[in-house]
N, C-alpha and C positions, 0 to 999 in steps of 0.2 A: 503493500500499501505504499503511495507517497506520502511526503509531506505535508502540511500545511504550508510551509515556506516553499515548494515544489508545485503546490495547486497553486497558490495564490497570483493572479496575473495572469495565468498560464492561457489563458485564452484574449487576451488583451494586446494590440500593436502597441505594447509602451516602447517608453524611454530606453530599457535594457534591449528591446528588442529590434528599435532602430539602429541605435548604435553598433548594435550585431552584425545587421543586414542593410542597411545604407552606406554610401561613400562618405566619406567625413564632411567630403564640402555639402553633399546634398542634407546630412542629418543636421551640420550647421543651419544652414538657408530653412531648414522647417522650421529648428529651434526658433530661428529670428521670428518665422509667420506665429508660431505661437507663444512667445515672450513679451513680442512688441506689436502684435497685429499689423506686421509687414504683408503683402499680397507676394503670393509664391509662382514662380516662374513655370508655365507651362511644361518645360524640358523637365526643370525640376520635379512638378508632381508627377510625369511622367515614371520617372524613376520610384519615386515614392509610390506609387499605383503598382507598378509589376512587383517589387518586393512584397506589398501587401498581398498582391494574392499568392505569389510564392508561398509564403507563410500559411496563410491562410486555406489553401488544397493540402500544404503537407500536415493539418490541424485537422483534415477534412473536409472543409469548407467546397460546396459545389456553386453557393449562387452569393450575390451578392446585393446588397440594399442599400437605400439611403434611409436612415431611420429618423424620424423627424417626429416633432410635437406640436400637433394641431390642435386647435381650441377645442375643442373636445378634453379636453383634459386628460388622452391617454395618449399613447405612442400609434405610431403610424409606419408603413414599411410596402416598400413593392420592389420584388426578388426577380433578378436578374440573374440569370446564368453564366456561366466563365465561359463555357463552349463556343464556340465563334465556327462555325463549317468552313470548311477548303474546299477548290474549285474539285481536287480528285475525289472527294468523298469523306475524308476524313477532317478530323475537328482540333483544335488547339484553345488552348487556358487563354483567355487574354483581356487584362482589363488597364482598362488605358486613364493617364492623369485626366484627361477630359470627363472620365466617365468617373473617377472619385471627384473631382471639382464641382459638379453641378450634375442634374437630375431631373427630369422633367414628367413629374406623375401628374397625374388629374389631378384638378381641385375641383372639380365639378360637385360632389357632395360632401367637402368639408365645411364646417361654419364659416360664413365671410362677413355677417351679418348688411350686407350690403356693398363690401366695399369690390364687387364684382357682378356681372350680370346672369341670370341662370345659364346661357348658352356659352360663357367666357369660361373655359373649360382646365386652359392651361394656366399650370403652377410651376414653381421652380425650387431646388432643394439647391443649398449650397454648404459645399463641405464645412464644418467647425472644427478648427484642427486643434482647439484646445482643448476638445474631447476625446480620449484615445478611442481608434475603431476597436472591435472587439468582435466575438463568434459567436454566433446564438442559431443554436438551432441548424449546424451546419449551412452559418449563411453569415457573412462578414457583414457587420453592421456598419456602417459612416453614419456618426452623428452629424446634421446638418441643421440649417434654418430651412422655414419653409417662406414662400414670398408667392403673392399673385403674380401675373403676368404686368401687371404695371408696377410691381416691386414694392405692395403693401406687405407687411408680417401679418402673415395669418397662422401663426403659430405662436407657442408661450417663450421660445429660447432666443428669438432675435429681440424685443425688449429689453429683455434676461441681458445678455451682452452687451446692447449698446448701456443698459443700467452698470453696468459692471465700470465699463471704459469711462463712462463719467463719475461717478466715484472714485477711480484710480488717478482721474486728472485734478477733482477738486481736493482729491487728500494729498496730492502731491504739493500742492501749493501752498499747505499748511505745514507739511514736514517743513520744506524750504524755510519757512519766516522762522523755524524752529533749531534753523542750522545745520539741518540734514542733506547733505551734498550726495550722498549714498545711495540713497532707496530708489531703484530704476522704476518700482510697480508696486504700488496698495492693491490688496482684495481684498473679498470680504470672503470669511469662511462660515461654511455653515454645517450642523451633525442633525441630522432632522430622525426624529425618534416617532416610529411608527408604531401604530396600536392595532390591536386586528383581532376579530375573533375565527373560531375552529370549531364547525360543526360537523356531524358525521352526515357524509355525503347522503346515503338513504333518506337519512329523515328530511333531508335539504330537498330532494327531488322530488317530495311531496308537500313542497310547501310553494303552492304557484308563487306566492308573492315574494318569497326571496327570491327564486327566480328569473321573475320580471323585474322587481322592484330593489333587491338587495337589501329589503328590510322587511319583518314582518308587518303586515295593516291590523292583524289579530292576534290576541296571544291575551291570556288572561294570567294574573298575576301567580307564580306558583308557590309552593309552601316557603319553599327555600329562596334567597337572592342572593345577595352581597352583605346581607343583615350580619353575620358572624366574623366577616373579614379574614376570613379563612382559606382563601384563594389567592390573595396578594402575596406573593414571594413565595407562595408554597412550592412542595417540590412538585415535579413535573409529572405529569402521567408517561405512559410508557410510549403511546400514540405520539402524543405533543414532541417529547423528547425525541423520539424518531426525525419526526418532519424537521424540528428545528435545526438537528445533527445535516442531514439530508442539504436544507435551505441553505446552513451555514458555507455547504462545499460549493454549493453553486455559487453563492456569490463571490466568495473566496476566486473561485476560478475568471470571474468577473473582474476582478480586482475592486472590489466593494467590501471596504473596512467594516464588515457586520462585529459588533465588539460584545454587545450586551443582551441576553435574552433573558426574557422572568413572565413570571404570571402578571396578568392585569388584575387591577379589583372587581371586575364582573366575573362571575364564572365564563368562561369557554373565553377568555377574553386573553390577551398575549402584547408583550412589547418587543422590538427589536429597534437598539440604539446603535447604529453607523461612530466610527471616528471621523472627527471634522476634515472633511476636505474643501476646495474652490468650491466656491458658488455653484456655478454651472454643470462641475462633475456631478456634486452632491444633488443636484437636480436628475440632471440622469439617472444617477446610479438608482436614487428614488424609485421613478419611472420601473427601472428594471426591477426593484426588490419588491413593489406589488404584481407585477407580472411573473416575478417570480415565486413568490407565498401563494399564489392560486396555483400554479404548473404545479409545485412542490406536492401543495394541500392533497390533488388528486390524485397520485401518486400513494398516497397513505389511506385512502378511502376518506378523505375529509375534503372539506369546500372552506375556504378563507373569504370571510366575509369584512370588506374593506368601507362600508356604509357608518356615516358619524352615527348611529343612534339603528341597527338592529334590531333593539329590542327593547320596549318600553318597561321603565322598571327598574330597570340597572344600569351601570356607567355607559356612554355612548362613547366611541373612538376619535382621538385626537394625533394631530401629530405636531408636538414639539421643535419649534423651528430655533434650533439656538445659532443665535447669528453676531458675530464679530469681526473685526478689522483688525489686517495683519498686512506688512510690509514684506518685499521677496526676502528678508532676511529672518524673518521668524518674528516679530518684533509686534505684540498684539498692541495694537492703539486703544483698546479699551483696558488696559489692565493699570490698577494704579501703579506709580513706580518708588523707587527710592528717593529719588533726589527732588529739589522742587521744581526745577524746569521740565522733568518726565512728568509730574504729577497736574502741572498746569498743562502743559501738554494733551493727556487724558480728560482733563476737567473742560478743555475748546471743545474735544471729541464728543463727549459725555453732554455739552451743553446743545452741540449740534443735533444730537440722538434726542433729547429733549425739547429742543425745539422742531425740529421735525414732524415727532409723535402727535405733538399737540396740534400744531397747525394742519395736519393733515392725518388726522385721527380716521376719517373719512376714507379715504383710499385704503387704511390699514385694513377697516369692516370692511368694504368691500374687496378687499383681495382673499377672502375666508367666504365671501357670500355665497352660500349655495342651499335649494329646498332640504338639502340633507343635512346639512351644517346647524340648519333653522333649529329645528331638532336639539341640540346639544347645548348651543350658547346661552347660556343664563339658566342653565336648567339646574345648578347645585352639585355639579358635577365637572365643569368646565366653565374658565373662562366667561365673564357676564358680556352681552353684548356692547358694552361699555366700556371704550380703550382709556385704559388709564398706564400708570409705570409704577412699578416697584422698585424701588434702589435699595431700601434695605434700612435700618436704624444707623448704623453709624454714618454713612455716607450720604446720609437726610442731615444728622448734624452740622458735616462738612459744608453743605448749602446751605444750611441755615445764617451756620457763621459768614459765610461768602457775602451771603444776601446781607446780613446785618453790618457786615464790617467789625463783627467783633472775634476776638481770638476762638479758636477750636482747641479744648485741652483735651487730649489722651489721657484714659488714664495713667499714661507713664510721663506725663507732662511735655513732650518734645512737641515744638512747635518749628516748623520753617518756612522763613519767606521768600517773595522774591519780590521786587519793584517796591511800590510803594502802600501797596495794602497786602491782606493774609491771604498766603495761598499755603495750608497746612501739609504736612506730610501725614498720611495715613494709611492704614492699610486697606484688604479687601474687608467686602462685611464679614462682623463675626455674626450677625442676626441669623433667625432661623429662615429657612426660603418660605415666601410665601405665596403654594398653590393656588392660591384665586386668582393672580393678579394675571392683566392677557397679556404682560409684557413686562418681564421681570429683570432687573438685572441679579446677574446670579455669580459676581465675584470677578471676570473677565470677556463673558459676554452678556447678551441678549436673549432670552426664551420667548419667544412669542407662542403661547398657547392655542394662540383662536384657530390654528389650521385645522381644518377638519383630514379625517384619517386620509378620504381616497381622493382629497385632492392633489394638485401641483402645487411642490411648492415656489415654483419660476413667478407664479403672481405675487406673492407677497415678499419675497426677497426682491421683486424689480419694482415693487412700491417702497422698501426698507431703501436699499442702496439711492433711486431718485431723492427721495426726501430728505436725506442723510447729506447727497452730495449738494443738492440745492442750497443747503445750510452753512455749507461748508464753503461754497463759493462766496455766499453774503459775507461771510467772517475774514475769509482770504481780502472779499474786496474791499474791507474796512482796514484792515491789520497792513495791506500792504502800503497803504500809502499814510501811516502814522506816523507822528513827527517822533511820539514815543511809543515804544512796540511795548515794553512791559506796563505803562501804565494803561493805554489802549486794552490789552489782555484783559487784562482784569475787569476795568470797564465795563466789555464784552459779556466775560464771563458774567459778573453779579448781574448785569441788567437782562443777560437771556433767561438767569435765574427766574428774576424777580416776573418776568413777562409771562414765565410758563409755568410755575410750580403748580398751577391747577392741575397740570394730565398727572403729576406726582400724587398716589395712595399706597401707602404701606398697611391701609387695615384689609378687614374682611371683604373683599368685594362680592360677596352673595348676600351680605346683609342688606334690607329694604331701606337700613338707614344710609347705605351709599349710593341707593338707586336716589332719593332726596337729594341726599351732599353733593352727586356732580351735577342734577340738575341748576344746583343754587350756581356750581362753578361754571355752569355753560358749557359742560361738554355733552358730548352726542351721544344716545341713546338709541340706535338704530337696531331695533330688534326682530327687524325679518331684512331681507335679501330683498325685497321691494319697497321696503325700506331706504336700504342701502343705495342702492343702486342709482338712484338719480343725481347724486353728488359727483358721480365719476365724471360725467358732461357739464361741472359746476364751470363758471369762469376761471376761477385759481386756477382748476387742477387742468382744465384744457392749456392754459399758460404753463404750468408747471412743464407740462409734459412735450409741446410742442417747443418752448426755448430751449429745452435739454434736448433734444431732439429721439425721446424716447419712443413716442408714439406723435402721431401725425393727428390734426383734427380728425379727419377722417377714420383712422384705425381704431380712435376712441369710442367713434360713434358705431362702428362696428361692433366692438367689443360689447360697450353696454344694450346692443341689441340681441346679440348672441345670448349672452348672460340670461336677459330676460325670458327671449324664447327659449333657452333650455330647462328655469325653473317652472313656465309654463306645462311646456311639455313632460318634464317628469309630475308633474301635480296630474295631468290627463293620464300620464300612465299610469300612476296609483291609483287614482279614483277606478279608473275602468279595469284595472285585476282589482279591485276591492268589490264593485259590482258583479263581477264575473264570479267570484267566489261565494258574494250572500247570493246569488240565484242560483246557480250551476252545484255548489256544496254547503252552506248552512243550511238555505230554507230547507230543502230534500232531505239533510241528515235530522233537524228538527221534526219534519212533520212524520218520515220514519218511527222517530221516538215516540213522538206525540201517539202514534197509532198503535205502537207497543204499550205502552200505559195506558190507555184505552183498554186494550183487549185486554191487558193482565187485571185488572179491574172486572171487567164484564165476566173472566170465568172465573174471576174470587165470588162474584154476585153469583152465578149459575151454580156455584158446588155449594153457599151457602149465604142466604137473606144477610148472616150474623154477621160475616167477615166485613171487615174494619176494610175498606177501601180509601181510607182518608188521604194516605200517602200519594196515592195513584192519582186522584184527584188533586191533588194540592197542586203537587208537580205538574198536570197536564194542565191546569189552568193558569199558571206562572211562567211554563214555557210556551202557552197558546199565546198569551198576554205579549212575550217579547219579541215571539212568531211576528206576530200581529206589527208590532213596534219597528222592528226593523226592516219588514215589508215598506214600511211608511219613511223611515231613514233613505232607505235604499230609492223610493222616488224622488224624495229631497233631494239628495245627491246626483238624482240624473237631472233633475231640474237645473240644480247649482253651476252643474258640466255644462250643460248645454247654454246657459243662459253666457258663462264664461266664452266659451267658444265661441259664441256666438257676435261677440267683438272685435272690431279689426285692429285696432291700433294694440302696440305691445304691454304700454305701460296699465291701459287699462286692463286687459285680460289681465295681466300678473294680479294687479289690485282684488282684480274678481278670484282668482284663484285663492286668491289668502285670505280674503273678508268671505268666501260664498264657500268655494270647495274644500279648502281646509276645514274650515268647522263644523261643515256637513260629515263632511271624510269623521273625525273624531266624534262625533255623534254617532251615527256608524258604528264606529267599531265600541263604542262604552254598551251598545245592547250586544252585541253579538259576543262580549267579553263574559257577560253575565250569564249568555249561554251556555257559553263553554262550560260554565260552572256548574251548572244544571244537569246538563244532556251527558248520559254514560257515556264514557269512551271509546267506547266499542262502535257508536254511534258518529262521533264527532270523526269529521272529513282529514284532519290533518293531525300530526306531531304538535302537543303544547311546548310550553317553555319547559317546562321542567323537563321534559326529554331532549329538547335540544341543547341545552344550557351544561346538564349533565349527563348526556350519554356517550363522551370520548373518554375513554380510560387509556 
């Protein structure tokens, strides 16, 4: 058996492979492309492509594909064979530099939000050399950006790459002000913690709602849920452990740093956390991780559920996005330092984050907006829909000292100053971590906890990179022209803290008191996706993105339309599935059970008039009443659905799905869940929560 170190990255065309297989000058040119964003000469691309092809074929690959991330939220690929026919009837293996650099998949059926007409099918993929090619299912996968015939971004990777480049430029301006002339590049790094559920495939296949929607639309609460906290970090069940070992190997082969795995809070819920890497690569890796989770689960007779709320009454699944900023030499710019100057630099970057999160809290909420995530946010299990920041007691006291111009006394009474104002020396946060905060500082990074488990992390990181880069740009503009840098720096940090301290909250984000306090502070409480999405096309946000060349105005409007459309389609599928389950499964089962109860009561009366039939009669009355109520609720849902679908404009339709369809679904579910408790198990049409959550051993 191969060792872990031999397995790791064995299916990746990484730097080690490049060094081995490319001529020195070609390797150097490719490195310049990766590190400095330079264009790649076609002759060099031909050499790289040939080396890639030879390596991939040796690994068993027969095809290649441009692997991209359209606005569906998942990945896409169109496979092309390496085999090329020859005139003499033979074939050769060929892969050109042109095929490496650019592809032309049909874009007609991908979401575009009006960026192209229905009949305009052409789209292009362009090689992203900053993310290594890899082999999956005997196919060489080349990570690419995806754009329309007119050049508009049709994917999630392109805006992310733009935002990374923007932050790099603005962060370098700040570092130069602090005398750093050595740093060549600044990158944001991410480590996304991925939560998920595992259920038995045989049970899954009996649930139409899980198959169509990824979540249960019905389900009475089982006798046991997560009340005992016995699943969290508990010993792994055999099938789960086997799945995790198998998954680790598959991830390691693709160079994905799968590091931590454990049981999560809810029964059948688990988590996988990787080691930090560059944001673009981390995003690619997370997409692959979700795909492999589903695939590997199937080998073990399991199904991996990535929906944010597959089961009501137990915790849903998120994806904590651990985000930081680092230089190419490995210096973490969000880590407090030992010298006054290092701390001043840290505090300036921290101030940029504070200001950005406060001014663009709407964009962070939008970056995690989906019908699935609406079930989770604010449900006393995940961060609320109100965006705020946790910085810890120690750092909060530092910020207060800067705001008031007073000395900050650590327990050891050490103070350090630069310039004319106090900028103290302090340690990393020494207080407990706040698990209720949406955006928490955890020592040398920020943990953005609002991301849903099925979502691409490209969106939230594009937002984070852009808003922080915007603030750094403004800071650099002020400081570059300052007559007295130290005084200007201290004033800038202090003024920023005073102006934007409302976004900082270290308390319990689940409490009703915080909702009232947040409103008093003027913070947004965008409870649903529909509430949030309109902010995407507010003038301030259009200005932010167009000025910084992250999105064009048409690209922003297209995303607004796509997100609204996806919300409506998701609820439409869920409501149609619910109606089908009610009509074809639940109602027939209830009627059969009523018939059985009536026949049992009748048989008892025929045996003896003295026999007590009150149990059967009571059950029959209750179930009959609830069955009638369910029929009424189903009709109500059908009416709400027809009304919503009859609306022509996207915002009105989305609002109708939120205000009419979803409440009708909830009402129908409540009645059905009551029936599940009363109807005998052998009559109920599908496995209940108890079986789904506790069946995997």
